[in-house]
MIDOSE-1310 file (N, C-alpha, C; in nm, 2 decimals, decimal comma, always signed):
residues 98
mvei	+0,07/-0,11/+0,00/+0,00/+0,00/+0,01/+0,10/+0,12/+0,02; +0,09/+0,20/-0,10/+0,21/+0,28/-0,08/+0,10/+0,43/-0,07; +0,16/+0,54/+0,01/+0,11/+0,67/+0,04/+0,13/+0,78/-0,08; +0,01/+0,82/-0,07/+0,01/+0,92/-0,27/-0,06/+1,04/-0,15
kvkd	+0,01/+1,15/-0,26/-0,06/+1,30/-0,28/-0,18/+1,27/-0,30; -0,29/+1,42/-0,30/-0,39/+1,43/-0,36/-0,37/+1,44/-0,50; -0,22/+1,56/-0,52/-0,20/+1,59/-0,69/-0,19/+1,43/-0,77; -0,21/+1,35/-0,72/-0,15/+1,19/-0,75/-0,25/+1,12/-0,78
vkkg	-0,39/+1,19/-0,76/-0,51/+1,10/-0,78/-0,54/+1,07/-0,86; -0,60/+0,96/-0,94/-0,64/+0,95/-1,05/-0,76/+0,87/-1,03; -0,86/+0,87/-1,15/-0,97/+0,81/-1,12/-0,93/+0,67/-1,11; -1,01/+0,53/-1,10/-0,98/+0,45/-1,09/-0,86/+0,33/-1,05
meni	-0,80/+0,46/-0,95/-0,70/+0,41/-0,83/-0,74/+0,34/-0,70; -0,71/+0,21/-0,67/-0,77/+0,16/-0,59/-0,63/+0,07/-0,44; -0,69/+0,05/-0,40/-0,60/+0,06/-0,22/-0,48/+0,15/-0,19; -0,51/+0,28/-0,22/-0,49/+0,34/-0,15/-0,43/+0,43/-0,09
tlvl	-0,36/+0,44/+0,00/-0,36/+0,56/+0,18/-0,35/+0,70/+0,10; -0,35/+0,80/+0,21/-0,32/+0,96/+0,23/-0,37/+0,98/+0,39; -0,25/+1,08/+0,40/-0,29/+1,13/+0,50/-0,35/+1,31/+0,48; -0,43/+1,32/+0,52/-0,49/+1,43/+0,49/-0,59/+1,50/+0,60
rvvs	-0,62/+1,64/+0,59/-0,65/+1,72/+0,67/-0,83/+1,74/+0,68; -0,93/+1,75/+0,74/-1,02/+1,75/+0,73/-1,05/+1,92/+0,72; -1,13/+1,94/+0,63/-1,17/+2,08/+0,61/-1,32/+2,14/+0,64; -1,38/+2,03/+0,55/-1,53/+2,04/+0,62/-1,61/+1,91/+0,63
veda	-1,68/+1,90/+0,72/-1,79/+1,79/+0,68/-1,92/+1,81/+0,67; -2,00/+1,78/+0,62/-2,13/+1,83/+0,55/-2,23/+1,71/+0,64; -2,39/+1,75/+0,65/-2,46/+1,65/+0,71/-2,46/+1,55/+0,64; -2,52/+1,46/+0,76/-2,55/+1,33/+0,71/-2,66/+1,37/+0,60
rivn	-2,69/+1,22/+0,47/-2,83/+1,24/+0,44/-2,91/+1,08/+0,40; -2,96/+1,09/+0,38/-3,04/+0,93/+0,36/-3,04/+0,92/+0,17; -2,99/+0,77/+0,16/-2,97/+0,74/+0,00/-3,04/+0,59/+0,00; -3,06/+0,60/-0,10/-3,10/+0,45/-0,11/-3,01/+0,37/-0,16
tkyg	-2,99/+0,25/-0,17/-2,87/+0,17/-0,20/-2,95/+0,07/-0,30; -2,84/-0,02/-0,32/-2,91/-0,18/-0,35/-2,90/-0,24/-0,23; -2,83/-0,20/-0,11/-2,86/-0,30/-0,01/-2,97/-0,18/+0,09; -3,02/-0,14/+0,06/-3,14/-0,07/+0,13/-3,07/+0,06/+0,19
eskv	-3,14/+0,18/+0,25/-3,11/+0,34/+0,28/-2,96/+0,30/+0,37; -2,94/+0,39/+0,36/-2,79/+0,42/+0,40/-2,77/+0,60/+0,40; -2,68/+0,57/+0,53/-2,61/+0,75/+0,58/-2,50/+0,75/+0,49; -2,51/+0,93/+0,44/-2,34/+0,94/+0,35/-2,29/+1,04/+0,36
atav	-2,23/+1,07/+0,36/-2,21/+1,24/+0,39/-2,08/+1,28/+0,34; -2,01/+1,37/+0,30/-1,95/+1,43/+0,20/-1,80/+1,52/+0,26; -1,70/+1,47/+0,30/-1,57/+1,56/+0,36/-1,54/+1,60/+0,27; -1,50/+1,74/+0,28/-1,36/+1,80/+0,17/-1,24/+1,80/+0,28
vedd	-1,11/+1,74/+0,21/-1,00/+1,70/+0,28/-0,88/+1,74/+0,19; -0,77/+1,75/+0,27/-0,67/+1,83/+0,19/-0,53/+1,76/+0,26; -0,43/+1,80/+0,17/-0,26/+1,78/+0,20/-0,21/+1,89/+0,11; -0,11/+1,88/+0,14/-0,03/+2,01/+0,09/-0,06/+2,02/-0,05
tgri	-0,08/+1,90/-0,11/-0,07/+1,94/-0,30/-0,25/+1,98/-0,31; -0,38/+1,98/-0,24/-0,44/+1,96/-0,28/-0,61/+1,96/-0,21; -0,66/+1,95/-0,28/-0,79/+1,94/-0,21/-0,88/+1,82/-0,28; -0,96/+1,72/-0,22/-1,05/+1,58/-0,27/-1,15/+1,55/-0,18
nltl	-1,28/+1,57/-0,26/-1,40/+1,53/-0,13/-1,38/+1,36/-0,11; -1,41/+1,37/+0,03/-1,43/+1,21/+0,07/-1,52/+1,15/+0,08; -1,60/+1,04/+0,06/-1,71/+1,03/+0,06/-1,70/+0,88/+0,18; -1,82/+0,97/+0,26/-1,84/+0,90/+0,41/-1,99/+0,81/+0,47
wrdq	-1,94/+0,72/+0,48/-2,06/+0,61/+0,49/-2,09/+0,54/+0,64; -2,22/+0,56/+0,68/-2,27/+0,50/+0,82/-2,17/+0,55/+0,90; -2,09/+0,45/+0,98/-2,07/+0,50/+1,08/-1,93/+0,59/+1,04; -1,88/+0,59/+0,97/-1,76/+0,72/+0,90/-1,78/+0,80/+0,93
idki	-1,91/+0,86/+0,94/-1,96/+1,02/+0,94/-1,91/+1,06/+1,05; -1,91/+0,97/+1,15/-1,92/+1,04/+1,28/-1,78/+1,01/+1,38; -1,69/+0,96/+1,31/-1,56/+0,94/+1,32/-1,44/+1,09/+1,29; -1,50/+1,10/+1,22/-1,39/+1,28/+1,23/-1,47/+1,39/+1,18
kkgd	-1,39/+1,49/+1,21/-1,47/+1,63/+1,28/-1,33/+1,74/+1,15; -1,43/+1,85/+1,17/-1,38/+1,95/+1,12/-1,16/+1,99/+1,19; -1,11/+2,00/+1,10/-0,93/+2,00/+1,16/-0,89/+1,92/+1,19; -0,93/+1,74/+1,19/-0,89/+1,65/+1,27/-0,73/+1,59/+1,10
kikv	-0,72/+1,50/+1,15/-0,58/+1,48/+1,08/-0,62/+1,34/+1,04; -0,65/+1,26/+0,94/-0,68/+1,16/+0,93/-0,56/+1,03/+0,85; -0,58/+0,96/+0,84/-0,50/+0,85/+0,77/-0,60/+0,78/+0,69; -0,66/+0,79/+0,57/-0,74/+0,70/+0,50/-0,66/+0,60/+0,39
egaf	-0,72/+0,48/+0,47/-0,61/+0,31/+0,41/-0,71/+0,25/+0,30; -0,69/+0,16/+0,19/-0,74/+0,10/+0,14/-0,78/+0,18/+0,03; -0,85/+0,31/+0,03/-0,96/+0,41/-0,06/-0,94/+0,35/-0,21; -1,07/+0,42/-0,27/-1,03/+0,41/-0,43/-1,10/+0,50/-0,47
vref	-1,07/+0,53/-0,58/-1,10/+0,67/-0,67/-1,19/+0,67/-0,76; -1,35/+0,74/-0,70/-1,45/+0,70/-0,81/-1,48/+0,85/-0,92; -1,53/+0,90/-0,99/-1,57/+1,00/-1,03/-1,70/+1,05/-1,00; -1,78/+1,13/-0,99/-1,92/+1,21/-0,92/-1,94/+1,29/-0,94
rgel	-2,05/+1,33/-1,03/-2,04/+1,45/-1,10/-1,95/+1,54/-1,19; -1,89/+1,48/-1,20/-1,71/+1,53/-1,26/-1,64/+1,60/-1,19; -1,62/+1,57/-1,05/-1,51/+1,54/-0,92/-1,50/+1,38/-0,93; -1,36/+1,41/-0,87/-1,30/+1,27/-0,84/-1,35/+1,26/-0,68
nlnv	-1,36/+1,15/-0,63/-1,40/+1,11/-0,48/-1,30/+1,00/-0,43; -1,25/+1,07/-0,31/-1,22/+0,94/-0,20/-1,34/+0,85/-0,17; -1,29/+0,69/-0,17/-1,46/+0,63/-0,12/-1,30/+0,48/-0,04; -1,40/+0,49/+0,07/-1,32/+0,41/+0,21/-1,45/+0,25/+0,18
gksg	-1,37/+0,15/+0,13/-1,52/+0,08/+0,13/-1,46/-0,03/+0,25; -1,52/-0,15/+0,26/-1,52/-0,24/+0,37/-1,42/-0,29/+0,46; -1,32/-0,29/+0,31/-1,16/-0,34/+0,33/-1,04/-0,21/+0,41; -1,12/-0,15/+0,38/-1,05/+0,00/+0,43/-1,06/+0,05/+0,55
ritv	-1,00/+0,17/+0,58/-1,03/+0,23/+0,70/-1,03/+0,39/+0,74; -1,03/+0,47/+0,81/-1,02/+0,60/+0,88/-0,96/+0,61/+0,96; -0,87/+0,69/+0,98/-0,80/+0,64/+1,14/-0,78/+0,80/+1,18; -0,77/+0,83/+1,29/-0,77/+0,95/+1,36/-0,66/+1,02/+1,38
lk	-0,53/+1,09/+1,36/-0,41/+1,06/+1,37/-0,40/+1,19/+1,51; -0,32/+1,13/+1,57/-0,30/+1,23/+1,71/-0,21/+1,36/+1,64
C-alpha cells in the first residue's frame, strides 16, 4: 500500500493510502442503495498538494470532524458529477491521527 498525495490521485485508483486534514464535513443524508437505505456524507479533505472530496458512509461519518488529521487506507477513487471522490470500502479504514 503506497501513500500518495492528492495531486497524484486519478480516477480508477484502488487500495491507496493518504494522510489528510479535514476541511469540512457536511450533514449526513439518507440515500437508497442496492443494500437499502444508508447514511452518507461528503467531507472535503486536503494535503499540501490539493483538496478532494471524501465520501463517508454510516459509522465513518461520526468518526471525523473539521480540523482532524486523518489517515485513509485502502481507498479507491471514483468520479461523481465530474469530480474525483475518495471512497473507503469495507476493507479500508479511516484513522484519526494524534
